[in-house]
TORDREN-666545 format. One record per residue (C-alpha): residue number from 1; residue in three letters; x, y, z. Coordinates in nm, 3 decimals, always signed. Layout:
<dolos>
num: NUM; residu: ALA; x: X; y: Y; z: Z $
...
</dolos>
This chain:
<dolos>
num: 1; residu: MET; x: -0.436; y: -0.310; z: -2.882 $
num: 2; residu: GLN; x: -0.342; y: -0.311; z: -2.514 $
num: 3; residu: ASP; x: -0.590; y: -0.186; z: -2.257 $
num: 4; residu: ILE; x: -0.506; y: +0.148; z: -2.099 $
num: 5; residu: VAL; x: -0.515; y: +0.161; z: -1.719 $
num: 6; residu: LYS; x: -0.633; y: +0.503; z: -1.601 $
num: 7; residu: ILE; x: -0.495; y: +0.623; z: -1.269 $
num: 8; residu: ALA; x: -0.584; y: +0.935; z: -1.073 $
num: 9; residu: VAL; x: -0.282; y: +1.071; z: -0.884 $
num: 10; residu: ASP; x: -0.323; y: +1.318; z: -0.598 $
num: 11; residu: ALA; x: -0.060; y: +1.574; z: -0.697 $
num: 12; residu: MET; x: -0.098; y: +1.776; z: -0.376 $
num: 13; residu: GLY; x: -0.071; y: +1.498; z: -0.116 $
num: 14; residu: GLY; x: +0.238; y: +1.422; z: +0.091 $
num: 15; residu: ASP; x: +0.542; y: +1.597; z: +0.233 $
num: 16; residu: ASN; x: +0.714; y: +1.623; z: -0.105 $
num: 17; residu: ALA; x: +0.417; y: +1.730; z: -0.317 $
num: 18; residu: PRO; x: +0.395; y: +1.831; z: -0.589 $
num: 19; residu: THR; x: +0.761; y: +1.795; z: -0.693 $
num: 20; residu: GLU; x: +0.818; y: +1.425; z: -0.621 $
num: 21; residu: ILE; x: +0.461; y: +1.329; z: -0.713 $
num: 22; residu: VAL; x: +0.491; y: +1.484; z: -1.059 $
num: 23; residu: LYS; x: +0.841; y: +1.341; z: -1.105 $
num: 24; residu: GLY; x: +0.722; y: +0.990; z: -1.016 $
num: 25; residu: THR; x: +0.426; y: +1.025; z: -1.251 $
num: 26; residu: ILE; x: +0.652; y: +1.121; z: -1.541 $
num: 27; residu: GLN; x: +0.877; y: +0.822; z: -1.467 $
num: 28; residu: ALA; x: +0.575; y: +0.591; z: -1.467 $
num: 29; residu: ILE; x: +0.428; y: +0.702; z: -1.800 $
num: 30; residu: LYS; x: +0.770; y: +0.692; z: -1.964 $
num: 31; residu: LYS; x: +0.816; y: +0.336; z: -1.839 $
num: 32; residu: ARG; x: +0.470; y: +0.207; z: -1.932 $
num: 33; residu: GLN; x: +0.273; y: +0.293; z: -2.245 $
num: 34; residu: ASP; x: -0.042; y: +0.124; z: -2.107 $
num: 35; residu: ILE; x: -0.095; y: +0.394; z: -1.840 $
num: 36; residu: LYS; x: -0.286; y: +0.721; z: -1.852 $
num: 37; residu: VAL; x: -0.256; y: +0.945; z: -1.546 $
num: 38; residu: PHE; x: -0.495; y: +1.213; z: -1.425 $
num: 39; residu: LEU; x: -0.283; y: +1.452; z: -1.217 $
num: 40; residu: VAL; x: -0.532; y: +1.604; z: -0.974 $
num: 41; residu: GLY; x: -0.450; y: +1.930; z: -0.798 $
num: 42; residu: LYS; x: -0.387; y: +2.302; z: -0.846 $
num: 43; residu: GLU; x: -0.351; y: +2.336; z: -1.222 $
num: 44; residu: GLU; x: -0.102; y: +2.625; z: -1.225 $
num: 45; residu: VAL; x: +0.123; y: +2.450; z: -0.973 $
num: 46; residu: ILE; x: +0.118; y: +2.122; z: -1.168 $
num: 47; residu: LYS; x: +0.189; y: +2.296; z: -1.499 $
num: 48; residu: LYS; x: +0.490; y: +2.469; z: -1.344 $
num: 49; residu: GLU; x: +0.632; y: +2.131; z: -1.236 $
num: 50; residu: LEU; x: +0.556; y: +1.965; z: -1.570 $
num: 51; residu: ALA; x: +0.742; y: +2.238; z: -1.759 $
num: 52; residu: GLN; x: +1.069; y: +2.076; z: -1.648 $
num: 53; residu: TYR; x: +0.999; y: +1.749; z: -1.831 $
num: 54; residu: GLU; x: +0.948; y: +1.601; z: -2.173 $
num: 55; residu: TYR; x: +0.683; y: +1.331; z: -2.164 $
num: 56; residu: PRO; x: +0.414; y: +1.161; z: -2.377 $
num: 57; residu: GLU; x: +0.139; y: +1.423; z: -2.339 $
num: 58; residu: GLY; x: -0.134; y: +1.183; z: -2.451 $
num: 59; residu: GLN; x: -0.073; y: +0.979; z: -2.135 $
num: 60; residu: LEU; x: -0.125; y: +1.266; z: -1.893 $
num: 61; residu: GLU; x: -0.417; y: +1.495; z: -1.815 $
num: 62; residu: ILE; x: -0.446; y: +1.764; z: -1.547 $
num: 63; residu: VAL; x: -0.766; y: +1.777; z: -1.340 $
num: 64; residu: ASN; x: -0.789; y: +2.109; z: -1.159 $
num: 65; residu: ALA; x: -0.865; y: +2.097; z: -0.785 $
num: 66; residu: LYS; x: -0.838; y: +2.423; z: -0.592 $
num: 67; residu: GLU; x: -0.837; y: +2.281; z: -0.237 $
num: 68; residu: VAL; x: -0.597; y: +2.060; z: -0.041 $
num: 69; residu: ILE; x: -0.685; y: +1.841; z: +0.259 $
num: 70; residu: GLU; x: -0.409; y: +1.884; z: +0.515 $
num: 71; residu: THR; x: -0.288; y: +1.597; z: +0.735 $
num: 72; residu: ALA; x: -0.406; y: +1.757; z: +1.060 $
num: 73; residu: GLU; x: -0.764; y: +1.815; z: +0.944 $
num: 74; residu: PRO; x: -1.046; y: +1.594; z: +1.082 $
num: 75; residu: PRO; x: -1.093; y: +1.353; z: +0.791 $
num: 76; residu: VAL; x: -1.473; y: +1.317; z: +0.791 $
num: 77; residu: MET; x: -1.526; y: +1.692; z: +0.804 $
num: 78; residu: ALA; x: -1.259; y: +1.753; z: +0.540 $
num: 79; residu: ILE; x: -1.413; y: +1.505; z: +0.295 $
num: 80; residu: ARG; x: -1.757; y: +1.662; z: +0.342 $
num: 81; residu: ARG; x: -1.650; y: +2.025; z: +0.320 $
num: 82; residu: LYS; x: -1.365; y: +2.024; z: +0.069 $
num: 83; residu: LYS; x: -1.545; y: +1.895; z: -0.240 $
num: 84; residu: ASP; x: -1.289; y: +2.068; z: -0.463 $
num: 85; residu: SER; x: -0.989; y: +1.905; z: -0.294 $
num: 86; residu: SER; x: -0.745; y: +1.685; z: -0.484 $
num: 87; residu: ILE; x: -0.833; y: +1.375; z: -0.278 $
num: 88; residu: VAL; x: -1.211; y: +1.413; z: -0.319 $
num: 89; residu: LYS; x: -1.188; y: +1.490; z: -0.692 $
num: 90; residu: ALA; x: -0.955; y: +1.192; z: -0.748 $
num: 91; residu: MET; x: -1.189; y: +0.965; z: -0.549 $
num: 92; residu: ASN; x: -1.483; y: +1.076; z: -0.762 $
num: 93; residu: LEU; x: -1.290; y: +0.987; z: -1.079 $
num: 94; residu: VAL; x: -1.261; y: +0.632; z: -0.944 $
num: 95; residu: LYS; x: -1.626; y: +0.624; z: -0.834 $
num: 96; residu: SER; x: -1.748; y: +0.733; z: -1.178 $
num: 97; residu: GLY; x: -1.526; y: +0.480; z: -1.355 $
num: 98; residu: GLU; x: -1.324; y: +0.749; z: -1.533 $
num: 99; residu: ALA; x: -1.020; y: +0.620; z: -1.342 $
num: 100; residu: ASP; x: -0.942; y: +0.260; z: -1.246 $
num: 101; residu: ALA; x: -0.734; y: +0.356; z: -0.943 $
num: 102; residu: LEU; x: -0.617; y: +0.635; z: -0.715 $
num: 103; residu: VAL; x: -0.266; y: +0.691; z: -0.578 $
num: 104; residu: SER; x: -0.212; y: +0.940; z: -0.295 $
num: 105; residu: ALA; x: +0.055; y: +1.023; z: -0.037 $
num: 106; residu: GLY; x: -0.188; y: +1.258; z: +0.138 $
num: 107; residu: SER; x: -0.387; y: +1.241; z: +0.462 $
num: 108; residu: SER; x: -0.431; y: +0.876; z: +0.566 $
num: 109; residu: GLY; x: -0.756; y: +0.956; z: +0.747 $
num: 110; residu: ALA; x: -0.906; y: +1.135; z: +0.448 $
num: 111; residu: ILE; x: -0.805; y: +0.851; z: +0.215 $
num: 112; residu: LEU; x: -0.962; y: +0.589; z: +0.444 $
num: 113; residu: VAL; x: -1.283; y: +0.788; z: +0.488 $
num: 114; residu: GLY; x: -1.303; y: +0.889; z: +0.121 $
num: 115; residu: GLY; x: -1.240; y: +0.533; z: +0.009 $
num: 116; residu: GLN; x: -1.538; y: +0.404; z: +0.204 $
num: 117; residu: VAL; x: -1.774; y: +0.701; z: +0.162 $
num: 118; residu: ILE; x: -1.701; y: +0.797; z: -0.200 $
num: 119; residu: VAL; x: -1.561; y: +0.488; z: -0.375 $
num: 120; residu: GLY; x: -1.760; y: +0.250; z: -0.153 $
num: 121; residu: ARG; x: -1.706; y: -0.105; z: -0.028 $
num: 122; residu: ILE; x: -1.753; y: -0.421; z: -0.230 $
num: 123; residu: LYS; x: -2.079; y: -0.588; z: -0.125 $
num: 124; residu: GLY; x: -2.004; y: -0.829; z: +0.158 $
num: 125; residu: VAL; x: -1.682; y: -0.659; z: +0.272 $
num: 126; residu: GLU; x: -1.722; y: -0.542; z: +0.631 $
num: 127; residu: ARG; x: -1.407; y: -0.331; z: +0.664 $
num: 128; residu: PRO; x: -1.144; y: -0.245; z: +0.398 $
num: 129; residu: PRO; x: -0.787; y: -0.299; z: +0.530 $
num: 130; residu: LEU; x: -0.463; y: -0.124; z: +0.435 $
num: 131; residu: ALA; x: -0.218; y: -0.386; z: +0.316 $
num: 132; residu: PRO; x: +0.146; y: -0.293; z: +0.245 $
num: 133; residu: LEU; x: +0.409; y: -0.534; z: +0.119 $
num: 134; residu: ILE; x: +0.703; y: -0.564; z: +0.358 $
num: 135; residu: PRO; x: +1.046; y: -0.705; z: +0.265 $
num: 136; residu: THR; x: +1.153; y: -1.039; z: +0.413 $
num: 137; residu: LYS; x: +1.436; y: -1.288; z: +0.377 $
num: 138; residu: LYS; x: +1.232; y: -1.483; z: +0.121 $
num: 139; residu: GLY; x: +1.093; y: -1.186; z: -0.074 $
num: 140; residu: VAL; x: +0.786; y: -0.999; z: +0.050 $
num: 141; residu: SER; x: +0.492; y: -1.055; z: +0.282 $
num: 142; residu: LEU; x: +0.159; y: -0.872; z: +0.301 $
num: 143; residu: LEU; x: +0.086; y: -0.704; z: +0.635 $
num: 144; residu: ILE; x: -0.291; y: -0.673; z: +0.669 $
num: 145; residu: ASP; x: -0.421; y: -0.448; z: +0.835 $
num: 146; residu: CYS; x: -0.161; y: -0.178; z: +0.900 $
num: 147; residu: GLY; x: -0.371; y: +0.130; z: +0.966 $
num: 148; residu: ALA; x: -0.740; y: +0.125; z: +0.874 $
num: 149; residu: ASN; x: -0.920; y: -0.067; z: +1.151 $
num: 150; residu: VAL; x: -0.784; y: -0.038; z: +1.505 $
num: 151; residu: ASP; x: -1.098; y: -0.188; z: +1.658 $
num: 152; residu: ALA; x: -1.146; y: -0.484; z: +1.426 $
num: 153; residu: ARG; x: -1.356; y: -0.789; z: +1.504 $
num: 154; residu: ALA; x: -1.273; y: -1.154; z: +1.439 $
num: 155; residu: SER; x: -1.495; y: -1.162; z: +1.129 $
num: 156; residu: HIS; x: -1.300; y: -0.865; z: +0.990 $
num: 157; residu: LEU; x: -0.968; y: -1.044; z: +1.036 $
num: 158; residu: LEU; x: -1.106; y: -1.350; z: +0.856 $
num: 159; residu: GLN; x: -1.195; y: -1.131; z: +0.559 $
num: 160; residu: PHE; x: -0.851; y: -0.967; z: +0.574 $
num: 161; residu: ALA; x: -0.697; y: -1.313; z: +0.540 $
num: 162; residu: LYS; x: -0.913; y: -1.397; z: +0.239 $
num: 163; residu: MET; x: -0.850; y: -1.065; z: +0.061 $
num: 164; residu: GLY; x: -0.478; y: -1.083; z: +0.140 $
num: 165; residu: SER; x: -0.459; y: -1.434; z: -0.006 $
num: 166; residu: VAL; x: -0.628; y: -1.318; z: -0.328 $
num: 167; residu: TYR; x: -0.383; y: -1.029; z: -0.356 $
num: 168; residu: MET; x: -0.069; y: -1.233; z: -0.292 $
num: 169; residu: GLU; x: -0.170; y: -1.511; z: -0.530 $
num: 170; residu: ASN; x: -0.277; y: -1.290; z: -0.820 $
num: 171; residu: VAL; x: -0.060; y: -0.977; z: -0.788 $
num: 172; residu: ILE; x: +0.261; y: -1.123; z: -0.643 $
num: 173; residu: GLY; x: +0.220; y: -1.470; z: -0.795 $
num: 174; residu: ILE; x: +0.254; y: -1.681; z: -0.478 $
num: 175; residu: LYS; x: +0.043; y: -1.992; z: -0.518 $
num: 176; residu: ASN; x: -0.157; y: -2.097; z: -0.213 $
num: 177; residu: PRO; x: -0.001; y: -1.824; z: +0.008 $
num: 178; residu: LYS; x: +0.064; y: -1.910; z: +0.372 $
num: 179; residu: VAL; x: -0.151; y: -1.713; z: +0.617 $
num: 180; residu: ALA; x: -0.059; y: -1.650; z: +0.983 $
num: 181; residu: ILE; x: -0.204; y: -1.439; z: +1.261 $
num: 182; residu: VAL; x: +0.025; y: -1.217; z: +1.471 $
num: 183; residu: ASN; x: +0.048; y: -1.356; z: +1.824 $
num: 184; residu: ILE; x: +0.271; y: -1.358; z: +2.133 $
num: 185; residu: GLY; x: +0.342; y: -1.730; z: +2.102 $
num: 186; residu: ALA; x: +0.296; y: -2.026; z: +1.872 $
num: 187; residu: GLU; x: +0.042; y: -2.208; z: +2.089 $
num: 188; residu: GLU; x: -0.323; y: -2.187; z: +1.983 $
num: 189; residu: GLU; x: -0.441; y: -2.095; z: +2.334 $
num: 190; residu: LYS; x: -0.219; y: -1.785; z: +2.351 $
num: 191; residu: GLY; x: -0.311; y: -1.430; z: +2.261 $
num: 192; residu: ASN; x: -0.565; y: -1.163; z: +2.353 $
num: 193; residu: ALA; x: -0.942; y: -1.206; z: +2.318 $
num: 194; residu: LEU; x: -0.943; y: -1.099; z: +1.951 $
num: 195; residu: VAL; x: -0.668; y: -1.343; z: +1.850 $
num: 196; residu: LYS; x: -0.830; y: -1.631; z: +2.043 $
num: 197; residu: GLU; x: -1.163; y: -1.565; z: +1.873 $
num: 198; residu: THR; x: -1.010; y: -1.526; z: +1.527 $
num: 199; residu: PHE; x: -0.779; y: -1.830; z: +1.536 $
num: 200; residu: PRO; x: -1.049; y: -2.099; z: +1.492 $
num: 201; residu: LEU; x: -1.218; y: -1.898; z: +1.215 $
num: 202; residu: LEU; x: -0.893; y: -1.891; z: +1.019 $
num: 203; residu: LYS; x: -0.818; y: -2.254; z: +1.102 $
num: 204; residu: ASN; x: -1.156; y: -2.371; z: +0.972 $
num: 205; residu: SER; x: -1.164; y: -2.155; z: +0.657 $
num: 206; residu: PRO; x: -1.118; y: -2.367; z: +0.341 $
num: 207; residu: GLU; x: -1.041; y: -2.057; z: +0.130 $
num: 208; residu: ILE; x: -0.705; y: -1.988; z: +0.295 $
num: 209; residu: ASN; x: -0.385; y: -2.177; z: +0.372 $
num: 210; residu: PHE; x: -0.366; y: -2.104; z: +0.746 $
num: 211; residu: ILE; x: -0.041; y: -2.206; z: +0.919 $
num: 212; residu: GLY; x: -0.118; y: -2.075; z: +1.269 $
num: 213; residu: SER; x: +0.037; y: -1.798; z: +1.476 $
num: 214; residu: ILE; x: +0.346; y: -1.597; z: +1.393 $
num: 215; residu: GLU; x: +0.555; y: -1.402; z: +1.644 $
num: 216; residu: ALA; x: +0.688; y: -1.060; z: +1.546 $
num: 217; residu: ARG; x: +1.051; y: -1.184; z: +1.544 $
num: 218; residu: ASP; x: +0.965; y: -1.440; z: +1.273 $
num: 219; residu: ILE; x: +0.801; y: -1.193; z: +1.033 $
num: 220; residu: PRO; x: +1.132; y: -1.080; z: +0.869 $
num: 221; residu: SER; x: +1.218; y: -1.444; z: +0.797 $
num: 222; residu: GLY; x: +0.923; y: -1.468; z: +0.558 $
num: 223; residu: ASP; x: +0.763; y: -1.765; z: +0.731 $
num: 224; residu: ALA; x: +0.418; y: -1.638; z: +0.627 $
num: 225; residu: ASP; x: +0.304; y: -1.470; z: +0.304 $
num: 226; residu: VAL; x: -0.003; y: -1.302; z: +0.457 $
num: 227; residu: ILE; x: +0.032; y: -1.162; z: +0.809 $
num: 228; residu: VAL; x: -0.306; y: -1.093; z: +0.969 $
num: 229; residu: CYS; x: -0.364; y: -0.847; z: +1.253 $
num: 230; residu: GLU; x: -0.577; y: -0.548; z: +1.350 $
num: 231; residu: ALA; x: -0.450; y: -0.204; z: +1.256 $
num: 232; residu: PHE; x: -0.299; y: -0.101; z: +1.591 $
num: 233; residu: VAL; x: -0.069; y: -0.402; z: +1.599 $
num: 234; residu: GLY; x: -0.002; y: -0.381; z: +1.225 $
num: 235; residu: ASN; x: +0.095; y: -0.015; z: +1.238 $
num: 236; residu: VAL; x: +0.333; y: -0.075; z: +1.530 $
num: 237; residu: ILE; x: +0.497; y: -0.362; z: +1.339 $
num: 238; residu: LEU; x: +0.528; y: -0.153; z: +1.022 $
num: 239; residu: LYS; x: +0.677; y: +0.153; z: +1.196 $
num: 240; residu: LEU; x: +0.922; y: -0.056; z: +1.401 $
num: 241; residu: TYR; x: +1.019; y: -0.245; z: +1.085 $
num: 242; residu: GLU; x: +1.095; y: +0.081; z: +0.905 $
num: 243; residu: GLY; x: +1.276; y: +0.234; z: +1.203 $
num: 244; residu: VAL; x: +1.500; y: -0.066; z: +1.268 $
num: 245; residu: GLY; x: +1.580; y: -0.093; z: +0.896 $
num: 246; residu: ALA; x: +1.680; y: +0.272; z: +0.867 $
num: 247; residu: THR; x: +1.885; y: +0.258; z: +1.189 $
num: 248; residu: LEU; x: +2.063; y: -0.062; z: +1.085 $
num: 249; residu: ILE; x: +2.156; y: +0.079; z: +0.744 $
num: 250; residu: GLY; x: +2.280; y: +0.397; z: +0.911 $
num: 251; residu: LYS; x: +2.498; y: +0.202; z: +1.157 $
num: 252; residu: ILE; x: +2.644; y: -0.011; z: +0.877 $
num: 253; residu: LYS; x: +2.742; y: +0.302; z: +0.682 $
num: 254; residu: GLU; x: +2.886; y: +0.460; z: +0.996 $
num: 255; residu: GLY; x: +3.093; y: +0.151; z: +1.069 $
num: 256; residu: MET; x: +3.227; y: +0.137; z: +0.716 $
num: 257; residu: MET; x: +3.351; y: +0.494; z: +0.736 $
num: 258; residu: SER; x: +3.511; y: +0.459; z: +1.083 $
num: 259; residu: SER; x: +3.870; y: +0.385; z: +0.969 $
num: 260; residu: LEU; x: +4.091; y: +0.360; z: +0.661 $
num: 261; residu: ARG; x: +4.075; y: -0.020; z: +0.672 $
num: 262; residu: SER; x: +3.695; y: -0.022; z: +0.691 $
num: 263; residu: LYS; x: +3.676; y: +0.229; z: +0.404 $
num: 264; residu: ILE; x: +3.887; y: +0.002; z: +0.185 $
num: 265; residu: GLY; x: +3.666; y: -0.293; z: +0.284 $
num: 266; residu: ALA; x: +3.356; y: -0.087; z: +0.208 $
num: 267; residu: LEU; x: +3.474; y: -0.028; z: -0.149 $
num: 268; residu: LEU; x: +3.513; y: -0.403; z: -0.199 $
num: 269; residu: VAL; x: +3.172; y: -0.502; z: -0.058 $
num: 270; residu: LYS; x: +2.976; y: -0.198; z: -0.183 $
num: 271; residu: PRO; x: +2.827; y: -0.358; z: -0.501 $
num: 272; residu: ALA; x: +2.706; y: -0.671; z: -0.317 $
num: 273; residu: LEU; x: +2.586; y: -0.474; z: -0.015 $
num: 274; residu: LYS; x: +2.398; y: -0.226; z: -0.231 $
num: 275; residu: GLU; x: +2.214; y: -0.507; z: -0.409 $
num: 276; residu: THR; x: +2.129; y: -0.677; z: -0.077 $
num: 277; residu: LEU; x: +2.000; y: -0.359; z: +0.086 $
num: 278; residu: LYS; x: +1.794; y: -0.278; z: -0.224 $
num: 279; residu: SER; x: +1.570; y: -0.575; z: -0.149 $
num: 280; residu: PHE; x: +1.486; y: -0.417; z: +0.187 $
num: 281; residu: ASP; x: +1.395; y: -0.080; z: +0.034 $
num: 282; residu: ALA; x: +1.017; y: -0.053; z: +0.084 $
num: 283; residu: SER; x: +0.982; y: +0.215; z: -0.186 $
num: 284; residu: GLN; x: +1.035; y: -0.038; z: -0.465 $
num: 285; residu: TYR; x: +0.714; y: -0.222; z: -0.367 $
num: 286; residu: GLY; x: +0.486; y: +0.079; z: -0.411 $
num: 287; residu: GLY; x: +0.211; y: +0.180; z: -0.170 $
num: 288; residu: ALA; x: -0.045; y: +0.003; z: +0.044 $
num: 289; residu: PRO; x: -0.371; y: -0.085; z: -0.133 $
num: 290; residu: LEU; x: -0.697; y: -0.029; z: +0.056 $
num: 291; residu: LEU; x: -0.851; y: -0.365; z: -0.032 $
num: 292; residu: GLY; x: -1.222; y: -0.438; z: -0.057 $
num: 293; residu: LEU; x: -1.337; y: -0.119; z: -0.232 $
num: 294; residu: ASN; x: -1.524; y: -0.088; z: -0.562 $
num: 295; residu: GLY; x: -1.210; y: +0.067; z: -0.712 $
num: 296; residu: LEU; x: -0.843; y: +0.053; z: -0.624 $
num: 297; residu: VAL; x: -0.713; y: +0.311; z: -0.374 $
num: 298; residu: VAL; x: -0.339; y: +0.305; z: -0.297 $
num: 299; residu: LYS; x: -0.191; y: +0.496; z: -0.004 $
num: 300; residu: THR; x: +0.181; y: +0.573; z: -0.027 $
num: 301; residu: HIS; x: +0.401; y: +0.706; z: +0.252 $
num: 302; residu: GLY; x: +0.359; y: +1.074; z: +0.332 $
num: 303; residu: SER; x: +0.733; y: +1.111; z: +0.274 $
num: 304; residu: SER; x: +0.722; y: +0.930; z: -0.063 $
num: 305; residu: LYS; x: +0.981; y: +1.021; z: -0.322 $
num: 306; residu: ALA; x: +0.944; y: +0.976; z: -0.699 $
num: 307; residu: THR; x: +1.046; y: +0.607; z: -0.702 $
num: 308; residu: GLU; x: +0.769; y: +0.503; z: -0.462 $
num: 309; residu: VAL; x: +0.515; y: +0.713; z: -0.650 $
num: 310; residu: MET; x: +0.621; y: +0.553; z: -0.979 $
num: 311; residu: ASN; x: +0.599; y: +0.200; z: -0.837 $
num: 312; residu: SER; x: +0.263; y: +0.274; z: -0.676 $
num: 313; residu: ILE; x: +0.126; y: +0.382; z: -1.014 $
num: 314; residu: ILE; x: +0.269; y: +0.077; z: -1.190 $
num: 315; residu: GLN; x: +0.131; y: -0.167; z: -0.930 $
num: 316; residu: CYS; x: -0.219; y: -0.046; z: -1.024 $
num: 317; residu: VAL; x: -0.171; y: -0.204; z: -1.367 $
num: 318; residu: THR; x: -0.126; y: -0.554; z: -1.224 $
num: 319; residu: PHE; x: -0.424; y: -0.503; z: -0.992 $
num: 320; residu: LYS; x: -0.643; y: -0.413; z: -1.289 $
num: 321; residu: GLU; x: -0.503; y: -0.683; z: -1.522 $
num: 322; residu: GLN; x: -0.561; y: -0.956; z: -1.264 $
num: 323; residu: ASN; x: -0.915; y: -0.833; z: -1.193 $
num: 324; residu: ILE; x: -0.851; y: -0.837; z: -0.820 $
num: 325; residu: ASN; x: -1.182; y: -0.678; z: -0.720 $
num: 326; residu: GLU; x: -1.384; y: -0.945; z: -0.899 $
num: 327; residu: LYS; x: -1.177; y: -1.218; z: -0.735 $
num: 328; residu: ILE; x: -1.231; y: -1.060; z: -0.392 $
num: 329; residu: LYS; x: -1.606; y: -1.055; z: -0.460 $
num: 330; residu: GLN; x: -1.597; y: -1.425; z: -0.544 $
num: 331; residu: ASN; x: -1.388; y: -1.509; z: -0.237 $
num: 332; residu: ILE; x: -1.585; y: -1.310; z: +0.021 $
num: 333; residu: SER; x: -1.909; y: -1.479; z: +0.117 $
num: 334; residu: LEU; x: -2.195; y: -1.233; z: +0.066 $
num: 335; residu: ASN; x: -2.389; y: -1.361; z: +0.366 $
num: 336; residu: GLU; x: -2.108; y: -1.303; z: +0.618 $
num: 337; residu: GLU; x: -2.220; y: -1.093; z: +0.910 $
</dolos>
């Protein structure tokens, strides 16, 4: 009998909650029989959404939570005061072991704080990083950190590299993944104080396959599998990546509709173009895991639609099957300061 992976889903988090969250959940449990989802949020609202669907009821359970943490709320205060919120209740399901993972499109700050305060860090992990997969010419790369630690130290970045390598090897299946640090040039002596301090730590670490620096323009080429940086730089890269991608797709569509000739050409290239652009659709890769916690916490975009929610839920299965947390524990030295 196959093991069931239990996932708590924050039904109230995100711009499109609860409609797209519930829809994505239904798609996930219809696609995978080895998933059970706890939909956490206002029970009457969730039931109203569920009434539209037929689904395997044994794979879904509603957990009532009367409060919602809004994006603009101070995260520490919100986590402390709103004990009956969907995020806090979902986090506690992971903490107690009733759920293996949490998926939320809600407040990033509350998810980061709740992950550390409620779920807790793996012993030896200094700072848990957010690590989304980003599309590249060769497939995907892991950008770590993209939003959790804007004031990281060199020792944190070393751990990010180790955790990212574990994730890419075991979840994505890339053997001996190539690790690079984001820099303003390829030379070892370049960079700010943090990069200069981190570079030799990465270079001398036997647990990772460090290939040196990577400039932002080379990231889309897929030259590195794990891209290490602190959260300020990572978030700028991620947002620029998304913005340029959306703008480029928009301009291509605009150009194709500009004349009769281009419209005819568009009809001919549409199947191939659609397949090519699909590989650059971030939603198919799911959310960003907050690595280094005692349970899996996955943050999806605030604007997530059903497809991203579904894929975020499904990616939790691989994380659990590959026992990522145990492998991170083994890889992170417990006496690191």
